[in-house]
C-alpha distance (Angstrom), angle and dihedral (degrees) to the residues before:
residue distance angle dihedral
X1 . . .
X2 3.72 . .
X3 3.82 96.1 .
X4 3.84 144.0 -178.4
X5 3.82 98.5 -176.3
X6 3.87 136.5 153.6
X7 3.72 126.7 -123.0
X8 3.78 118.0 -104.5
X9 3.75 144.8 171.2
X10 3.70 121.8 -167.0
X11 3.71 123.6 -128.0
X12 3.95 120.1 -117.0
X13 3.69 116.6 -94.4
X14 3.73 142.9 146.9
X15 3.77 135.7 -119.7
X16 3.86 145.8 95.3
X17 3.83 123.8 -56.3
X18 3.77 98.6 -143.1
X19 3.84 131.5 81.1
X20 3.76 115.4 -134.9
X21 3.78 114.6 -105.5
X22 3.72 92.4 -118.8
X23 3.82 91.0 67.7
X24 3.87 96.0 59.6
X25 3.79 95.1 98.9
X26 3.85 93.3 45.1
X27 3.96 90.5 52.1
X28 3.95 91.7 49.2
X29 3.77 92.0 47.8
X30 3.80 98.0 59.3
X31 3.83 99.1 -97.1
X32 3.84 117.0 162.2
X33 3.76 111.3 -77.6
X34 3.79 99.3 -178.8
X35 3.69 146.3 -9.6
X36 3.85 136.8 -160.4
X37 3.83 114.2 177.7
X38 3.87 106.5 -54.2
X39 3.80 91.5 -13.0
X40 3.72 118.7 102.6
X41 3.83 130.1 -179.7
X42 3.93 128.8 -158.8
X43 3.74 140.7 130.1
X44 3.90 120.8 -79.1
X45 3.72 109.9 -93.5
X46 3.77 103.7 -157.8
X47 3.78 146.9 2.4
X48 3.83 92.8 -83.5
X49 3.78 91.4 58.4
X50 3.78 93.8 47.8
X51 3.81 88.6 50.6
X52 3.88 89.3 50.5
X53 3.90 88.2 50.9
X54 3.82 89.4 50.5
X55 3.83 89.9 51.0
X56 3.90 87.8 54.4
X57 3.60 92.4 48.2
X58 4.01 89.3 50.5
X59 3.75 91.0 51.8
X60 3.74 92.5 51.9
X61 3.86 102.8 37.8
X62 3.74 99.4 33.0
X63 3.78 109.2 26.2
X64 3.73 96.7 32.5
X65 3.77 107.8 27.7
X66 3.81 99.3 29.2
X67 3.81 102.8 -121.2
X68 3.86 114.3 174.1
X69 3.79 111.3 -95.3
X70 3.73 129.5 -151.0
X71 3.80 123.1 -140.4
X72 3.78 92.0 -101.2
X73 3.75 94.0 48.1
X74 3.74 91.5 49.0
X75 3.80 92.3 50.5
X76 3.88 95.7 46.2
X77 3.79 93.0 34.9
X78 3.85 86.9 -141.2
X79 3.75 129.3 122.2
X80 3.86 101.6 -134.1
X81 3.82 136.2 152.5
X82 3.82 138.1 166.4
X83 3.91 93.5 -80.1
X84 3.67 96.5 60.5
X85 3.88 95.2 82.3
X86 3.79 93.1 55.2
X87 3.85 96.8 42.2
X88 3.72 132.2 86.9
X89 3.98 112.3 -125.7
X90 3.78 116.0 -144.1
X91 3.79 112.5 -152.1
X92 3.76 135.5 -156.9
X93 3.82 109.4 -157.3
X94 3.78 131.2 -173.5
X95 3.80 106.7 -135.2
X96 3.90 89.9 -165.3
X97 3.85 91.7 68.1
X98 3.80 113.7 94.1
X99 3.82 122.9 -133.2
X100 3.75 134.6 41.7
X101 3.75 122.6 -6.1
X102 3.89 94.4 -111.8
X103 3.81 89.6 58.2
X104 3.80 90.0 61.0
X105 3.81 98.5 59.5
X106 3.76 110.4 116.3
X107 3.77 101.3 162.6
X108 3.86 141.6 20.2
X109 3.82 144.8 -170.3
X110 3.82 123.5 -163.7
X111 3.82 113.7 -139.7
X112 3.82 119.6 -162.9
X113 3.84 114.2 -173.4
X114 3.74 120.5 -152.2
X115 3.78 93.5 -112.8
X116 3.73 91.8 51.3
X117 3.80 91.1 46.8
X118 3.84 86.9 55.8
X119 3.75 91.1 52.4
X120 3.83 91.1 49.2
X121 3.79 93.2 49.7
X122 3.83 96.0 -103.8
X123 3.80 146.2 -27.2
X124 3.77 122.8 -57.9
X125 3.83 94.6 -120.8
X126 3.78 96.4 51.0
X127 3.84 88.9 90.2
X128 3.90 84.7 68.0
X129 3.79 104.8 29.5
X130 3.88 136.1 25.7
X131 3.88 96.2 -106.8
X132 3.76 93.5 147.4
X133 3.88 87.9 60.8
X134 3.75 89.5 49.9
X135 3.82 94.0 49.5
X136 3.78 89.9 47.4
X137 3.82 91.4 56.7
X138 3.75 92.9 53.8
X139 3.86 105.5 44.9
X140 3.80 93.2 161.0
X141 3.88 92.9 58.7
X142 3.87 129.3 86.9
X143 3.77 109.6 -138.3
X144 3.78 128.7 -151.7
X145 3.67 124.9 -167.3
X146 3.81 117.7 -152.0
X147 3.71 122.2 -158.7
X148 3.83 153.5 134.6
X149 3.86 88.4 51.7
X150 3.82 114.3 170.7
X151 3.75 141.2 147.5
X152 3.75 128.6 -162.8
X153 3.79 115.4 -101.1
X154 3.78 97.4 -108.4
X155 3.78 91.0 55.5
X156 3.77 101.8 48.7
X157 3.76 96.2 123.1
X158 3.77 143.1 123.6
X159 3.80 89.1 -102.1
X160 3.83 94.4 57.2
X161 3.81 93.5 51.2
X162 3.84 91.0 49.7
X163 3.84 92.8 52.1
X164 3.84 89.1 46.1
X165 3.76 91.2 53.7
X166 3.85 93.3 47.1
X167 3.77 86.1 58.9
X168 3.93 94.7 44.9
X169 3.86 90.1 48.5
X170 3.82 93.2 49.8
X171 3.95 89.7 47.5
X172 3.86 90.7 47.5
X173 3.77 93.0 52.2
X174 3.83 93.3 41.6
X175 3.83 92.3 54.8
X176 3.83 92.6 33.2
X177 3.73 93.6 -124.0
X178 3.83 115.9 -169.8
X179 3.89 100.8 -173.1
X180 3.82 131.3 28.7
X181 3.88 111.9 -157.9
X182 3.80 138.3 166.7
X183 3.77 144.9 118.4
X184 3.86 123.8 -71.4
X185 3.80 119.8 -161.7
X186 3.76 142.1 -131.4
X187 3.88 114.7 -160.8
X188 3.76 115.7 -105.8
X189 3.64 136.1 26.5
X190 3.86 99.8 -100.1
X191 3.83 114.4 90.2
X192 3.83 91.0 -166.7
X193 3.80 86.8 64.7
X194 3.91 84.4 66.5
X195 3.72 96.6 36.5
X196 3.87 97.9 133.4
X197 3.82 96.6 44.1
X198 3.77 93.6 43.3
X199 3.74 93.9 46.2
X200 3.80 89.4 49.9
X201 3.81 89.4 53.9
X202 3.80 90.7 49.3
X203 3.77 97.5 48.8
X204 3.90 99.9 35.6
X205 3.82 110.1 20.6
X206 3.76 107.3 42.0
X207 3.80 121.3 135.2
X208 3.77 116.3 -105.9
X209 3.84 120.1 -111.2
X210 3.98 91.6 -87.4
X211 3.80 93.9 55.9
X212 3.73 101.5 26.8
X213 3.84 118.1 130.6
X214 3.73 127.9 179.0
X215 3.87 132.2 -150.2
X216 3.69 113.5 -103.2
X217 3.90 110.3 -88.6
X218 3.76 95.3 -114.9
X219 3.74 94.5 54.3
X220 3.84 101.6 30.7
X221 3.85 116.4 133.5
X222 3.80 120.1 -177.7
X223 3.76 116.2 -112.8
X224 3.75 99.3 -167.3
X225 3.71 96.9 83.5
X226 3.75 94.4 146.6
X227 3.83 131.5 42.5
X228 3.78 113.3 -106.1
X229 3.90 93.7 -113.5
X230 3.74 91.9 56.8
X231 3.79 96.8 55.9
X232 3.91 119.7 99.5
X233 3.91 99.4 -146.5
X234 3.73 93.9 -155.3
X235 3.79 94.7 51.6
X236 3.95 90.4 43.0
X237 3.82 92.2 53.0
X238 3.80 90.6 45.6
X239 3.83 89.5 52.9
X240 3.81 93.6 58.5
X241 3.76 124.1 99.1
X242 3.84 111.7 -104.2
X243 3.83 92.3 -110.9
X244 3.75 92.8 56.4
X245 3.72 92.5 50.3
X246 3.83 91.1 46.0
X247 3.80 90.5 53.1
X248 3.92 92.0 50.3
X249 3.81 89.9 52.4
X250 3.73 89.7 55.3
X251 3.81 90.6 53.1
X252 3.88 102.2 -96.9
X253 3.82 122.2 155.7
X254 3.83 127.7 -149.0
X255 3.83 129.1 -119.6
X256 3.76 128.1 -125.2
X257 3.83 114.5 -80.0
X258 3.75 133.0 -7.7
X259 3.88 131.3 -108.1
X260 3.78 131.7 -140.2
X261 3.79 112.2 -128.9
X262 3.83 104.0 -163.2
X263 3.78 94.4 179.3
X264 3.81 91.1 60.2
X265 3.72 95.1 28.3
X266 3.78 96.0 -125.3
X267 3.79 145.9 116.6
X268 3.77 109.7 -124.3
X269 3.77 128.6 -155.1
X270 3.83 122.5 -173.2
X271 3.79 122.3 -112.6
X272 3.81 121.7 -149.3
X273 3.87 117.1 -172.0
X274 3.80 121.5 170.5
X275 3.72 105.9 -158.6
X276 3.89 92.6 -136.0
X277 3.87 87.4 57.8
X278 3.78 95.9 56.7
X279 3.81 110.2 120.6
X280 3.89 109.6 -92.2
X281 3.84 93.8 -125.4
X282 3.81 90.0 59.1
X283 3.88 92.3 46.2
X284 3.76 87.3 49.0
X285 3.81 95.2 51.1
X286 3.90 98.6 41.0
X287 3.77 93.8 38.1
X288 3.94 88.1 58.2
X289 3.65 92.3 48.8
X290 3.84 93.7 47.4
X291 3.77 89.1 50.5
X292 3.74 90.4 49.7
X293 3.78 95.1 54.2
X294 3.70 93.6 39.3
X295 3.86 92.8 57.1
């Protein structure tokens, strides 16, 4: 997913997981989907806010993380591609910052629904993993690809990840999403540098047969670089990026193989998270928040 994200763990709570049908128009129009303190989350409302989100992505992925930039990207100082026009863009804004709304954007997540991917000729991550094959095996599900997640350095906190997930949960319920998917990234382009973490994922976190997905053959890199008995689980988990650990806590599983993304300088693994398998305490917490902001 090419990410720069904070670690987060939600508090316990109670409530329902679904948004009322009457709130659908409000969610789609950019209404507030969550708030913690001065941080608010909602969808981008116009092209100016999408451009501002692309500028935040550029600052994180290119200026901070060293992704390879093209001439147009370097000129515009925006991370943009052909998928942006068909995606929804989830924004975290700091309401304490003075000035226009787009100047308050401190984090973003790109959301690509299955029907929008069909219109765009496919999902972003299918260049790395066989997502079309997985979708075809589950014709009754609605898939959502999450990507381009990033948060500015000063905002990489538990609070930011919680408010982002308030927004994602409201969006997922609004669109009746059945499965969340996407790539999550380890830094660098050498899988061996993450041998213990990748091996732990391969041995202990793989998707079952129903949800298994494999890296495309020409880009497939083995993840089981160490035998299971040689892995120190505590060290392996500590060596994972925060976003990967966060998805595992929610109940996500991992696809077969990893992929080297040289443009972004990452090793990517694939996340599969059927919504019905999300841990109940997270459903209770985020469901309660979604209900509160839908009221």
